[in-house]
N, C-alpha and C positions, 0 to 999 in steps of 0.2 A: 351094560344097561345104562342108557342115557337118562339124565334127569333134566328138568326144565331149566336148571341153573347153568348147565353146561354151555360154553360158548365155542364157536368155531370161526376159523379165519378162511376167507375166500380171496384168492388173488385174481384181480381183474385188471385188464388194461383200461385206459381212459376211454377208449372207443367202446369197449364192452359195457362199461358203466353208463356211457351216454345212451347206448341202445336200450339198455334196461330202463333207464329213466324215461326215455321217450315212449316206450311201450306202456309203462305204468301210467304216464300222464294221458296218453291217447285213449286208454281204456277206462280210466277213472272218471273222466269228464262226462257229465250228462247235460242235457239241455238246460237244466236249472243251475248247473255249477260252472258253466262256461264263463270265462272272464268277460267283463263288459267291453263293448266296442269302444275303441279309442279312435277319434278322428285323426286323419293324417295332417301333416303340416300344410299341404296344399289346400285342404278343406278349411283349415283355420286361417289361412292367409299368411301375410308376412308377420314375422315375429318382431314385436316392438319391445326393445329392452330399455326399461327405465322411463321415468316420468317425462324426461326431456323429449324422447322419441315419440311418446304418446301425445305430448303437447304440440309437437310439430305436425303429427299426423292429423289431429283434429283441428288445428289452427287456433290454438289458444295459448295462454301463458302457462308456465310450469305450476304456479300456485292454483290456477283453475283446474288443471289436470289432476292435481293432488286432491282438490275438493271433490271432483267428479269420482275419483277412485274411492275416497273415504266415504262418500255417500252411497257407494255400492251401485253406481250407475253403469259401470263397466266391469266385466269379469277380468280377473287377473290371477296370476300365480306369484308366489314370493319365495325366493330362496335367499336366505340371509337378509341383506339390506336391499337386494335388487328385486324390482317388480318386472314381470313379464306380461305383455298383452299380445293379443293376436288381432290383426286388422279386421278380419271378417267378423269376429266376435264383438269388437268395438262398434263396427258399423251397425250390426243388428241391435245391439244394446242401446245405442244412441238414437236409433229410429223410433224407439218406444217413448222417448221423452220429448 
């Protein structure tokens, strides 16, 4: 007689585990729970790494690029001390101003 506290061990290969995970993920997503669409790098344009590259791209000094970033005029991502911008996103954002 088994109780609910009993545990069992199943031995699976890595491939079998991957298949099970894929099946569960494929069947558990509905239209409301699908991950949001992420744009590809080609849609976002060239990746500009750092304020220096941003300043060269828009044709201004590094201090002006920092000011534009701090005022929230251009979208960016930050990892540690490094800022990442995408040229298409910068173009769209600066057309608004």
